[in-house]
Backbone as JSON Lines, residues from 0, in Angstrom:
{"i":0,"aa":"X","n":[11.79,70.22,153.07],"ca":[12.74,69.86,151.63],"c":[14.09,70.86,152.19]}
{"i":1,"aa":"X","n":[14.82,69.92,152.48],"ca":[15.85,70.86,153.37],"c":[17.41,70.48,152.6]}
{"i":2,"aa":"X","n":[17.27,69.77,151.53],"ca":[18.13,68.88,150.63],"c":[18.55,70.18,149.71]}
{"i":3,"aa":"X","n":[17.99,71.2,149.63],"ca":[18.39,72.0,148.42],"c":[19.18,72.38,148.25]}
{"i":4,"aa":"X","n":[20.13,72.54,146.84],"ca":[21.09,73.46,146.78],"c":[21.2,74.56,146.79]}
{"i":5,"aa":"X","n":[22.49,75.07,147.85],"ca":[22.45,76.91,147.98],"c":[23.55,77.81,147.84]}
{"i":6,"aa":"X","n":[24.3,77.49,146.49],"ca":[25.62,78.45,145.91],"c":[25.25,79.5,146.04]}
{"i":7,"aa":"X","n":[26.33,79.85,146.45],"ca":[26.59,81.5,146.59],"c":[26.89,82.34,145.27]}
{"i":8,"aa":"X","n":[27.31,82.13,143.96],"ca":[27.08,82.94,142.14],"c":[28.46,83.29,142.49]}
{"i":9,"aa":"X","n":[29.23,82.99,143.22],"ca":[30.41,84.42,143.39],"c":[29.78,85.17,143.98]}
{"i":10,"aa":"X","n":[29.8,85.26,144.47],"ca":[29.11,85.78,145.53],"c":[29.85,86.74,146.94]}
{"i":11,"aa":"X","n":[29.24,87.02,147.18],"ca":[30.13,87.3,148.55],"c":[29.18,86.46,150.07]}
{"i":12,"aa":"X","n":[29.94,86.36,150.92],"ca":[29.25,85.65,151.58],"c":[29.01,86.46,153.2]}
{"i":13,"aa":"X","n":[28.01,85.5,153.47],"ca":[26.28,86.15,154.47],"c":[27.15,85.41,155.97]}
{"i":14,"aa":"X","n":[28.37,84.2,156.65],"ca":[28.17,83.55,156.91],"c":[28.26,84.54,158.15]}
{"i":15,"aa":"X","n":[29.47,84.7,158.16],"ca":[29.62,85.73,159.17],"c":[27.91,85.98,159.83]}
{"i":16,"aa":"X","n":[27.46,86.35,159.43],"ca":[25.77,87.61,159.71],"c":[24.86,86.41,160.42]}
{"i":17,"aa":"X","n":[24.19,86.9,160.94],"ca":[23.41,85.58,162.11],"c":[21.79,85.23,161.17]}
{"i":18,"aa":"X","n":[21.57,84.45,160.9],"ca":[20.67,84.41,159.68],"c":[18.92,84.65,160.21]}
{"i":19,"aa":"X","n":[18.42,86.05,159.66],"ca":[17.15,86.65,159.9],"c":[15.96,85.28,160.17]}
{"i":20,"aa":"X","n":[15.71,85.54,160.97],"ca":[14.12,84.37,161.18],"c":[12.95,85.35,159.74]}
{"i":21,"aa":"X","n":[12.45,84.39,159.86],"ca":[11.73,85.07,157.85],"c":[10.09,85.55,158.72]}
{"i":22,"aa":"X","n":[9.72,86.5,158.56],"ca":[8.17,87.25,159.14],"c":[7.41,86.44,158.67]}
{"i":23,"aa":"X","n":[6.54,85.36,159.26],"ca":[5.62,84.43,159.04],"c":[4.29,84.93,158.0]}
{"i":24,"aa":"X","n":[4.32,86.79,158.3],"ca":[2.76,87.43,158.08],"c":[2.99,88.34,156.5]}
{"i":25,"aa":"X","n":[4.55,88.39,155.98],"ca":[5.68,88.97,155.03],"c":[4.63,88.5,153.45]}
{"i":26,"aa":"X","n":[4.42,88.99,153.06],"ca":[4.01,88.32,151.43],"c":[4.52,87.79,150.57]}
{"i":27,"aa":"X","n":[4.92,87.36,149.59],"ca":[5.06,87.31,148.49],"c":[4.06,87.56,147.32]}
{"i":28,"aa":"X","n":[5.34,88.37,146.42],"ca":[4.43,88.0,144.75],"c":[5.21,87.7,144.52]}
{"i":29,"aa":"X","n":[4.51,86.2,142.83],"ca":[5.24,85.77,142.3],"c":[6.1,86.48,140.84]}
{"i":30,"aa":"X","n":[6.59,86.82,140.43],"ca":[7.59,86.84,139.29],"c":[6.49,86.38,138.29]}
{"i":31,"aa":"X","n":[6.35,84.77,139.06],"ca":[5.66,84.25,137.43],"c":[4.94,82.82,137.94]}
{"i":32,"aa":"X","n":[3.72,83.13,137.6],"ca":[2.77,81.03,137.87],"c":[3.3,80.05,136.61]}
{"i":33,"aa":"X","n":[4.04,79.05,137.07],"ca":[3.35,78.02,135.92],"c":[2.23,77.4,135.9]}
{"i":34,"aa":"X","n":[1.83,77.19,136.62],"ca":[0.15,76.62,136.85],"c":[-0.17,75.96,137.88]}
{"i":35,"aa":"X","n":[-0.81,74.72,138.12],"ca":[-1.53,73.95,139.19],"c":[-1.63,72.75,138.49]}
{"i":36,"aa":"X","n":[-1.34,71.75,139.65],"ca":[-1.56,70.44,139.19],"c":[-1.09,69.21,139.97]}
{"i":37,"aa":"X","n":[-3.16,68.17,140.78],"ca":[-1.95,67.74,141.36],"c":[-1.99,68.26,142.85]}
{"i":38,"aa":"X","n":[-2.95,69.54,142.96],"ca":[-3.23,70.31,143.67],"c":[-1.73,71.09,144.8]}
{"i":39,"aa":"X","n":[-1.43,71.49,143.61],"ca":[0.62,72.07,143.77],"c":[1.01,73.47,142.91]}
{"i":40,"aa":"X","n":[0.34,74.72,143.3],"ca":[1.08,75.81,142.7],"c":[2.34,75.29,142.27]}
{"i":41,"aa":"X","n":[3.49,76.04,141.42],"ca":[4.22,76.09,140.55],"c":[5.43,77.52,140.26]}
{"i":42,"aa":"X","n":[5.43,78.36,141.17],"ca":[6.19,79.36,140.41],"c":[7.01,79.72,140.69]}
{"i":43,"aa":"X","n":[7.61,81.35,140.83],"ca":[9.11,81.56,140.35],"c":[8.49,82.44,141.62]}
{"i":44,"aa":"X","n":[10.03,82.67,141.52],"ca":[9.71,83.87,143.07],"c":[11.34,84.6,143.07]}
{"i":45,"aa":"X","n":[11.84,85.65,143.33],"ca":[12.99,86.97,143.22],"c":[13.23,86.66,145.52]}
{"i":46,"aa":"X","n":[14.7,86.62,145.44],"ca":[14.41,86.33,147.04],"c":[16.24,87.04,147.74]}
{"i":47,"aa":"X","n":[15.71,87.89,147.97],"ca":[17.7,88.72,148.56],"c":[18.43,87.91,149.7]}
{"i":48,"aa":"X","n":[17.11,87.39,151.01],"ca":[17.63,87.17,152.48],"c":[17.78,85.41,152.62]}
{"i":49,"aa":"X","n":[18.22,84.84,151.23],"ca":[18.64,83.47,151.75],"c":[20.05,83.12,151.77]}
{"i":50,"aa":"X","n":[20.82,82.52,152.5],"ca":[22.83,82.8,152.16],"c":[22.89,82.7,151.25]}
{"i":51,"aa":"X","n":[22.15,83.0,149.78],"ca":[22.93,83.0,147.85],"c":[23.19,83.93,147.84]}
{"i":52,"aa":"X","n":[22.33,84.81,148.65],"ca":[21.93,86.28,148.59],"c":[20.78,86.42,147.55]}
{"i":53,"aa":"X","n":[20.47,87.57,146.61],"ca":[20.11,87.46,145.45],"c":[19.59,86.82,144.68]}
{"i":54,"aa":"X","n":[19.21,85.68,144.52],"ca":[18.34,84.66,143.53],"c":[16.88,84.44,143.13]}
{"i":55,"aa":"X","n":[16.97,83.92,141.85],"ca":[15.07,82.95,141.27],"c":[15.32,81.36,142.25]}
{"i":56,"aa":"X","n":[13.27,81.61,142.17],"ca":[13.48,80.43,143.03],"c":[12.2,80.23,142.56]}
{"i":57,"aa":"X","n":[12.56,78.71,142.08],"ca":[10.96,77.47,141.7],"c":[10.59,77.63,143.29]}
{"i":58,"aa":"X","n":[10.3,77.94,143.43],"ca":[8.59,77.35,144.34],"c":[8.02,76.64,144.3]}
{"i":59,"aa":"X","n":[7.05,75.21,145.19],"ca":[5.4,74.66,144.97],"c":[5.02,74.82,146.52]}
{"i":60,"aa":"X","n":[4.26,74.24,146.72],"ca":[3.27,74.98,147.57],"c":[1.97,74.28,146.98]}
{"i":61,"aa":"X","n":[1.31,73.78,148.29],"ca":[0.06,72.81,148.8],"c":[-0.93,74.99,147.9]}
{"i":62,"aa":"X","n":[-2.34,74.82,146.37],"ca":[-2.54,75.54,145.87],"c":[-3.88,76.04,147.83]}
{"i":63,"aa":"X","n":[-3.42,75.2,148.26],"ca":[-4.46,74.94,149.11],"c":[-4.27,76.33,150.57]}
{"i":64,"aa":"X","n":[-3.05,76.24,150.38],"ca":[-2.94,76.62,151.05],"c":[-1.57,77.82,151.65]}
{"i":65,"aa":"X","n":[-0.95,78.43,152.61],"ca":[-0.37,79.66,152.11],"c":[1.3,79.37,152.34]}
{"i":66,"aa":"X","n":[1.89,78.21,151.7],"ca":[3.31,77.65,152.3],"c":[3.51,77.81,151.17]}
{"i":67,"aa":"X","n":[5.13,77.65,151.53],"ca":[5.84,77.26,149.84],"c":[7.05,76.38,150.56]}
{"i":68,"aa":"X","n":[7.71,76.19,149.6],"ca":[8.91,75.45,149.85],"c":[10.12,75.71,148.64]}
{"i":69,"aa":"X","n":[11.09,75.93,148.51],"ca":[11.81,76.23,147.56],"c":[12.54,75.48,147.11]}
{"i":70,"aa":"X","n":[12.65,74.9,145.28],"ca":[12.87,73.3,144.94],"c":[14.03,73.48,143.89]}
{"i":71,"aa":"X","n":[14.14,74.71,143.15],"ca":[15.38,75.25,142.7],"c":[15.7,76.28,143.02]}
{"i":72,"aa":"X","n":[17.37,76.84,142.9],"ca":[17.62,78.19,143.26],"c":[18.7,78.86,142.19]}
{"i":73,"aa":"X","n":[18.8,79.67,141.57],"ca":[19.48,79.81,140.41],"c":[19.9,81.1,140.62]}
{"i":74,"aa":"X","n":[20.7,81.7,139.6],"ca":[21.21,83.4,139.84],"c":[20.26,83.89,139.1]}
{"i":75,"aa":"X","n":[19.89,85.37,139.58],"ca":[19.66,85.61,138.66],"c":[19.83,87.13,136.84]}
{"i":76,"aa":"X","n":[20.2,85.99,136.67],"ca":[20.65,86.18,135.34],"c":[20.06,85.64,134.18]}
{"i":77,"aa":"X","n":[19.98,86.2,132.52],"ca":[18.7,86.18,131.55],"c":[19.58,83.89,132.77]}
{"i":78,"aa":"X","n":[20.05,83.73,132.28],"ca":[20.12,82.48,131.68],"c":[20.13,82.02,133.1]}
{"i":79,"aa":"X","n":[20.4,82.3,134.24],"ca":[19.23,81.45,135.64],"c":[17.56,81.94,135.22]}
{"i":80,"aa":"X","n":[17.45,82.42,134.64],"ca":[15.36,82.75,134.64],"c":[15.53,81.86,133.11]}
{"i":81,"aa":"X","n":[16.58,81.5,132.28],"ca":[16.4,79.91,131.23],"c":[16.49,78.61,132.3]}
{"i":82,"aa":"X","n":[17.01,78.73,133.06],"ca":[17.37,77.47,133.9],"c":[16.64,77.32,134.87]}
{"i":83,"aa":"X","n":[15.72,78.09,135.73],"ca":[14.21,78.59,135.92],"c":[13.6,77.59,135.73]}
{"i":84,"aa":"X","n":[12.85,78.08,134.34],"ca":[11.46,77.86,133.97],"c":[12.1,76.7,132.95]}
{"i":85,"aa":"X","n":[12.74,76.23,133.28],"ca":[12.78,74.8,132.82],"c":[12.37,73.59,134.24]}
{"i":86,"aa":"X","n":[13.4,74.65,135.44],"ca":[12.94,73.94,135.87],"c":[11.62,73.52,136.05]}
{"i":87,"aa":"X","n":[11.7,74.78,136.7],"ca":[9.68,74.43,136.52],"c":[8.5,74.04,136.03]}
{"i":88,"aa":"X","n":[9.13,74.04,134.88],"ca":[8.21,73.16,133.9],"c":[8.56,71.68,133.99]}
{"i":89,"aa":"X","n":[9.58,71.28,134.1],"ca":[9.78,69.4,134.76],"c":[8.92,69.87,135.31]}
{"i":90,"aa":"X","n":[8.73,70.13,137.18],"ca":[8.61,69.88,138.15],"c":[6.23,70.05,138.29]}
{"i":91,"aa":"X","n":[6.15,70.79,137.31],"ca":[4.58,70.84,136.73],"c":[3.59,69.68,135.92]}
{"i":92,"aa":"X","n":[4.98,69.68,134.91],"ca":[4.99,68.09,133.95],"c":[4.77,66.94,134.52]}
{"i":93,"aa":"X","n":[5.65,66.73,135.47],"ca":[5.63,66.09,136.9],"c":[4.07,65.97,137.24]}
{"i":94,"aa":"X","n":[3.96,67.08,138.12],"ca":[3.07,66.96,138.85],"c":[1.6,66.5,138.02]}
{"i":95,"aa":"X","n":[1.75,66.92,136.97],"ca":[0.56,66.43,135.66],"c":[0.51,64.96,135.83]}
{"i":96,"aa":"X","n":[1.61,64.48,135.06],"ca":[1.42,63.29,135.08],"c":[1.07,62.58,136.57]}
{"i":97,"aa":"X","n":[1.33,62.84,137.71],"ca":[1.07,61.88,138.76],"c":[-0.59,62.67,138.96]}
{"i":98,"aa":"X","n":[-1.22,64.04,138.61],"ca":[-2.7,64.37,138.66],"c":[-3.25,63.15,137.71]}
{"i":99,"aa":"X","n":[-2.78,62.33,137.26],"ca":[-3.96,62.41,135.32],"c":[-3.78,60.66,135.91]}
{"i":100,"aa":"X","n":[-2.7,60.38,136.98],"ca":[-3.38,59.13,137.38],"c":[-1.85,57.89,136.42]}
{"i":101,"aa":"X","n":[-0.52,58.79,136.47],"ca":[-0.26,57.42,134.92],"c":[0.6,56.51,135.62]}
{"i":102,"aa":"X","n":[0.67,55.43,135.3],"ca":[1.3,54.41,136.26],"c":[2.98,54.43,135.03]}
{"i":103,"aa":"X","n":[4.09,54.19,135.34],"ca":[5.17,53.46,134.75],"c":[4.68,52.72,133.96]}
{"i":104,"aa":"X","n":[5.7,52.74,132.96],"ca":[6.01,51.68,132.28],"c":[6.63,50.62,132.11]}
{"i":105,"aa":"X","n":[5.88,49.08,132.4],"ca":[6.78,48.06,132.86],"c":[7.11,47.89,131.93]}
{"i":106,"aa":"X","n":[8.5,47.04,132.33],"ca":[9.85,47.29,130.83],"c":[9.42,45.21,131.15]}
């Protein structure tokens, strides 16, 4: 999932710095776990290592594995938290529909 929007939120840019390689053994603790559906976990994490600086990330990953990917990036503000909550709940609901085998309605 390389098509994630990564805004700078009006902060400093870090383009001159070389990107840090993530430590594959580093453990992340979610700020909030929204739930699991269709075998995937949806959670909220805070991260400061990306090019956008400190931010909130809605992440999704297979519940049976230790890999996650960001699906939304928000500023670390109260408004950003509200937006992250809405995005996470939308992702979780979509996964619930997939899990239930819901077919799209015919026109």
